[in-house]
TIKOLKOL-705197 format. One record per residue (C-alpha): residue in one letter; chain; x, y, z. Coordinates in Angstrom, 1 decimal. Layout:
<recs>
type a	mol A	xx X	yy Y	zz Z
...
</recs>
This chain:
<recs>
type m	mol A	xx 0.2	yy -0.1	zz 0.0
type s	mol A	xx 2.8	yy 2.3	zz 0.5
type d	mol A	xx 4.2	yy 1.7	zz -3.2
type e	mol A	xx 1.0	yy 2.8	zz -4.0
type h	mol A	xx 0.9	yy 5.8	zz -2.0
type e	mol A	xx 4.1	yy 6.9	zz -3.2
type g	mol A	xx 3.1	yy 6.6	zz -7.1
type h	mol A	xx 0.4	yy 8.6	zz -6.7
type d	mol A	xx 2.3	yy 11.2	zz -4.6
type h	mol A	xx 4.8	yy 10.9	zz -7.7
type e	mol A	xx 2.5	yy 11.4	zz -10.3
type e	mol A	xx 0.9	yy 14.5	zz -8.3
type h	mol A	xx 4.4	yy 15.8	zz -8.2
type s	mol A	xx 5.2	yy 15.3	zz -11.5
type h	mol A	xx 1.8	yy 16.9	zz -13.0
type e	mol A	xx 2.5	yy 19.6	zz -10.8
type e	mol A	xx 6.1	yy 20.2	zz -12.5
type e	mol A	xx 4.3	yy 20.2	zz -15.8
type t	mol A	xx 1.9	yy 22.4	zz -15.0
type l	mol A	xx 4.7	yy 24.8	zz -13.6
type d	mol A	xx 6.6	yy 24.1	zz -17.0
type l	mol A	xx 3.8	yy 25.2	zz -19.0
type e	mol A	xx 3.2	yy 28.3	zz -17.2
type l	mol A	xx 6.8	yy 29.6	zz -17.1
type d	mol A	xx 6.7	yy 28.7	zz -21.0
type t	mol A	xx 3.8	yy 30.7	zz -21.2
type q	mol A	xx 4.8	yy 33.8	zz -19.2
type s	mol A	xx 8.1	yy 33.5	zz -21.3
type r	mol A	xx 6.5	yy 33.6	zz -24.4
type i	mol A	xx 4.3	yy 36.6	zz -23.3
type f	mol A	xx 7.4	yy 38.3	zz -22.2
type l	mol A	xx 9.1	yy 38.1	zz -25.4
type q	mol A	xx 6.0	yy 39.1	zz -27.5
type m	mol A	xx 5.9	yy 42.3	zz -25.5
type r	mol A	xx 9.5	yy 42.9	zz -26.1
type a	mol A	xx 8.9	yy 42.5	zz -29.6
type q	mol A	xx 6.0	yy 45.0	zz -29.9
type n	mol A	xx 8.1	yy 47.4	zz -27.9
type l	mol A	xx 10.6	yy 47.0	zz -30.2
type e	mol A	xx 8.6	yy 47.4	zz -33.2
type l	mol A	xx 7.0	yy 50.3	zz -31.7
type l	mol A	xx 10.5	yy 52.0	zz -31.0
type r	mol A	xx 11.0	yy 51.4	zz -34.7
type i	mol A	xx 8.1	yy 53.0	zz -35.8
type a	mol A	xx 8.4	yy 56.3	zz -33.6
type s	mol A	xx 11.8	yy 56.3	zz -34.7
type q	mol A	xx 10.5	yy 56.4	zz -38.4
type v	mol A	xx 7.3	yy 59.0	zz -37.2
type a	mol A	xx 10.0	yy 61.1	zz -35.6
type g	mol A	xx 12.2	yy 61.2	zz -38.9
type y	mol A	xx 15.0	yy 59.3	zz -37.6
type a	mol A	xx 15.0	yy 56.2	zz -39.8
type g	mol A	xx 15.7	yy 55.1	zz -43.6
type t	mol A	xx 17.7	yy 57.4	zz -45.1
type h	mol A	xx 18.5	yy 60.0	zz -42.6
type p	mol A	xx 22.0	yy 61.0	zz -42.0
type a	mol A	xx 24.0	yy 60.1	zz -38.7
type l	mol A	xx 23.3	yy 62.1	zz -35.9
type k	mol A	xx 25.4	yy 64.6	zz -34.5
type p	mol A	xx 26.5	yy 64.5	zz -31.0
type g	mol A	xx 24.7	yy 67.1	zz -29.8
type d	mol A	xx 22.0	yy 66.1	zz -31.8
type l	mol A	xx 21.4	yy 62.7	zz -29.8
type k	mol A	xx 19.6	yy 64.0	zz -26.5
type n	mol A	xx 17.0	yy 65.6	zz -28.8
type a	mol A	xx 16.1	yy 63.0	zz -31.1
type m	mol A	xx 15.9	yy 60.5	zz -28.5
type k	mol A	xx 13.5	yy 62.9	zz -26.6
type g	mol A	xx 11.4	yy 63.3	zz -29.9
type i	mol A	xx 11.6	yy 59.5	zz -30.2
type w	mol A	xx 10.5	yy 58.7	zz -26.7
type e	mol A	xx 7.5	yy 61.1	zz -26.9
type i	mol A	xx 6.4	yy 59.4	zz -29.9
type y	mol A	xx 6.6	yy 56.2	zz -28.5
type a	mol A	xx 5.0	yy 57.0	zz -25.2
type e	mol A	xx 2.0	yy 58.2	zz -27.1
type f	mol A	xx 1.8	yy 55.2	zz -29.3
type y	mol A	xx 2.0	yy 53.2	zz -26.0
type s	mol A	xx -0.8	yy 54.7	zz -24.4
type w	mol A	xx -2.9	yy 53.9	zz -27.3
type i	mol A	xx -2.1	yy 50.5	zz -27.1
type d	mol A	xx -2.2	yy 49.9	zz -23.2
type p	mol A	xx -4.0	yy 53.0	zz -21.7
type e	mol A	xx -4.0	yy 51.6	zz -18.1
type e	mol A	xx -0.2	yy 51.3	zz -18.1
type t	mol A	xx 0.0	yy 55.3	zz -19.0
type g	mol A	xx -3.4	yy 56.3	zz -16.9
type d	mol A	xx -1.9	yy 57.0	zz -13.7
type d	mol A	xx 0.6	yy 59.5	zz -15.4
type d	mol A	xx -2.4	yy 61.3	zz -16.8
type d	mol A	xx -3.9	yy 62.1	zz -13.7
type e	mol A	xx -0.6	yy 63.5	zz -12.0
type d	mol A	xx 0.0	yy 65.9	zz -14.8
type e	mol A	xx -3.8	yy 67.2	zz -14.5
type d	mol A	xx -3.2	yy 67.7	zz -10.7
type e	mol A	xx -0.1	yy 69.8	zz -11.1
</recs>
């Protein structure tokens, strides 16, 4: 009877491991998809800001302004995609 109990415990433990592995795999896939979407959004923002394609290389003094412009466009696009993520920031701006 003890062997039967141990077999059941082993099956339960194996099932828990499979469930955990599946959950981690799903979380990893979601994380990678979100990162890929963020990179695509940055690429689009840089194009909209005019810093993609045949744009000449930036001069050292222009980098900060270019990054600020790209970030502003990226943040606006991101707020369209995930308004809950940026909703708190809007409330703070209105209070000031």
